[in-house]
N, C-alpha and C positions, 0 to 999 in steps of 0.2 A: 382856844377863844371859849368854848362850852364850859371847861375846866375853870376857867378865869371867873366866869359868870358866876357859876356855882359857888366857889369860894366867898364871892364878894356878897352873894345872897346869904350865905351863911353867916358872915360876919354882921350883916344888917339884921338878920334874926336873932343874932345874940345881944344886940342892942335894943331892938324893939319889942322881942318877946322872949326874955331870958328863961322862962319855963319851959316854953316850946323848945327852945335852942337846946336845954339839957335833956329833954325828953328825945329828940332827935339823935343827940350824940350818943344815947344809949342805944341807938338801933344799929350801931355800926362799929366793930372792933376797932381799936387804936390805928389810926391812919398809917402810922410809921409801919406797924406790922403788915398791914395789907400792902404797903409800898414794896417792902422786902419781899413779899411773897410773889408779888408782880414781877420784879425784877429777875428773881431766881427762874420763874417759869418761862419768861421771855427768853433768858438765856438757854435754858434746857431746849426750848422748842426750835429756836434758830438752828442748835447744833443738830438736832434730829432731822429737821427738814433738809438741811445741807445734805446730811448723810443718805437722805432718800431721794436725791437727785432735785432739790428745790432751794439751792443757794440764794435765789434772786427773791424769795419769799419774802415779804415784809411782815414782822410781828410787832405790835404795839398794844399796849393797855392803859386802862385808867382805873382808879380808885373813886368810887362815887363820892361826891362833895357833899357836905352837909345841906347846902343849899338844894342840891338836885334830890337828896333823900327826903327832904322837907316835901317837896312837889311830889314825888314818885308815891311816897306814903299816903298822901291825900288821894291821889289817883287810884291806887291798889285797893284801899279801903271801900272805894266805891264801885270798883269793877270786881274785885275777888274778897268780898267780906270775910270768907270763911279761912282763905288760905294766903291773905296779903302777906303776912308775915315772912312765910316762907318763900314767897316769890321774891319779896324784898331781899331777904339774905342771899339769894341766888344771884343778885344783880349788883352787889356791893363791889365785886371785883371782876373785871371784864378784859378779855384779849381778843383782837383781831387779827385774822391772818389774810393778807392778801396775795393771791396766786398768780401765775400768768394764763390759766386756764382753767376751764370747768373740770376736766380730768385731774388737775393738779388738787383741785378742791377736795375731790373724793380721795385722792392720794392722802391728803392732809387729815382727813377724818382716821386713816390707818395709823398715822402717826400720832395722834391725840389719843388713841386707843393704848398706844404702847407707853404713854405718860401716866395714865390714869384711868378711871372708869368713864367711859364715853358711851352713850348709847347706841345701839345699833339702828341703822336706816332701815325701816319696813315700808316697802312700797304699797303695801296692802292697807296701811292705815292712812288717814288723812293728814294733810301737811302740818295741820295746828298742832298735832302731837309731838312730842319730844323724842328725837330731835325733828326740827321743822326743815324739810329739804325742799327749797323753794326752785331747785334746778328740776326736781323730779316730778313736780306738781302744778297744776294750773288751777284758777278757780273754776266755779260751775259755768261761767260764762264763755270758758275757754279763753280767757286773757291771763296776763301774768299778775301773780299776786301783787299785793301792796308792797311787800318787801321783795323787791326783784332779785333772782339769781344769789341766793345766800344760804348757807346751812347755818343753823342756829341751834345750841343745845349747851347743856351744862356739864362740865368737865370737873370730876371729883378725884382729888390727889390726897391719899394719905398725909394728914399734918398740916393742910393747907385748907383756906375757905373755899367754898364753892366757887367755880369760875364760869362767868356766861361766856361763851365763845361764838365768835361769828366768823364763818370763813367765807371769803369774796373772792371774786375775780376782779382786776382792776377796773374793768368797766361797770361791774356791778356796785363795787364800792362808791365809785364818782357817782352814779345815779341815785344811790341810797343817801348819800350825802346831802345830794341836791334835794331830795324830797323830804328832809328831816324836818323841815318846818311843818309840813302835813300833819306828822307824828305829835309834834309839840302842840299845835292848835288843837288837835282832837283830844289830848290829854287834858289841857286847860277847860275845854268844853265839858268834858266827864267831870272834872272836880267840880265845876259850878253847877251842875245838875244835881250831883250828890249833896251839895250844901242846900239847894232849895226843897230836897225831899225832907 
């Protein structure tokens, strides 16, 4: 559904603001190429997860739509004015892995390291650093972070675009999906505040 909305917004942008549409298109490599990379990576990950005792793990991905890129670019320019382009480039292709348990999430990190360059989890660093391990950290008030029980980091594989990876348990995936509207609302608020400044 989200992908369909993003695709529709991209077409609306093409009609209503052609110059902006052309600009946004230049921010992303050809969709067909990213789709090919996504399919290949999913196949490799599924095979390696099964080899490591996780045949039931689900792997799926998405290529960011032009409508979504349009919105994200506005937000990032406000939130990260100096590094927005790099942050956006690392979010054009994303994969999610859903496992049966917290233990399998950490096991998945090992699998990702066998596929490409995936950062080490350092428990002496704050959860906000990369990778962000929201299993191993809680916020200062002692509660759960906004993104509950998920490992988030960027995977780098030679010959591929950067891949934004999220590793969930089934329960944490459902919670995150249910709370997605909060993130969307916060993003839109940030964009509006940036326009007023």
